[in-house]
C-alpha positions, 0 to 999 in steps of 0.5 A: 042120769037116771042109769046112774042111780042104781049104782049110787048106793053101791059106790057109797057102800064101798066107800065106807068099806074103805074108810072101816078096812084101815087096819087096827094096831095092838101094843103091849106093855110086856117086854119079849121073853128074854130081852133083859140084859144080864144074869138072873138076881139072887133070890129075895127072902120071900115071894111076892104078889102084886095087886091090881094096879089102878090107872087114870080113868082118862087113859083107862081106855082101849085106845093109846091116849096121847098128849097133844099141845098143853092141854089137849089129849087124843085117843088114837083109834087106830092104835090100841093095848091088846088088853085093858091098860091097868092089867098090862101095866100089872102084868109088866111090872110083875114080870120085871119084879120077878126078874129083879127080885128073883122070886115069883109072883104068887098072886092068887095063889095060897100062902099057907101062912108063910110070909109074902111081900105084898106090893100095891101100885096106883098109877097117878099119871100115865102120859104119852107125848109122841117124839118127846117122853113117856111118863109114869107117876106112881104111888106104891107100897110094900107090906110083909104078910103072914109069918110073925108080920108086925113090921109097918107098911112102907109107902112111897112115890116114883116119877119116871119120864124116858125120852122117845123118838117119834112114833107108837112103837118108840112110845110104847117101848118108852113106857117099858122102859119106864115100868122097868126102872120103876120095878128096879126101884121097888125091888132095891127098896124091897130087899132092904125092907124084907130084911127088917131095915127101915129104908128110905123111899128111892128118890126120883 
């Protein structure tokens, strides 16, 4: 038995290496370029800027966080976002808004005093239930800046739930669809708001 002892530490190291070699899977909320169906939208009156997006602390982690049972949640160590979740939501929503409004996101660029639509979004719930649904509940607001101004800000909220099949790819795709639907709601409201109307918030 003494002959086996020198091999025991090596066996332990190899065992740990095997455990540590499980692959990590990375996901993004950005949809592939050219995947949107339909033609380009007629340009809205003004460009927009989307402010940094806030997300709930319990999902603001590198891992995908899924809901289990009635009250439990589980971060998945092997399934991760490619960037912080707030940045992922903001990037995907900005791209969806640019398509829906037909104008560019001018965030971080000088406005030179020209009118610009400022959009603020705070995600209140970002719920992931594999094989069931992907849900986004968010508060958002619109405000025209630059130019003559004078128009009151509009504050709304939206709750969007997309059914999903089993698997994490389907879950992430569900969140992509929810963000696209949210962008459509914001864009439709923004087009009326930018013309000086006082539109009602879209119904869920």
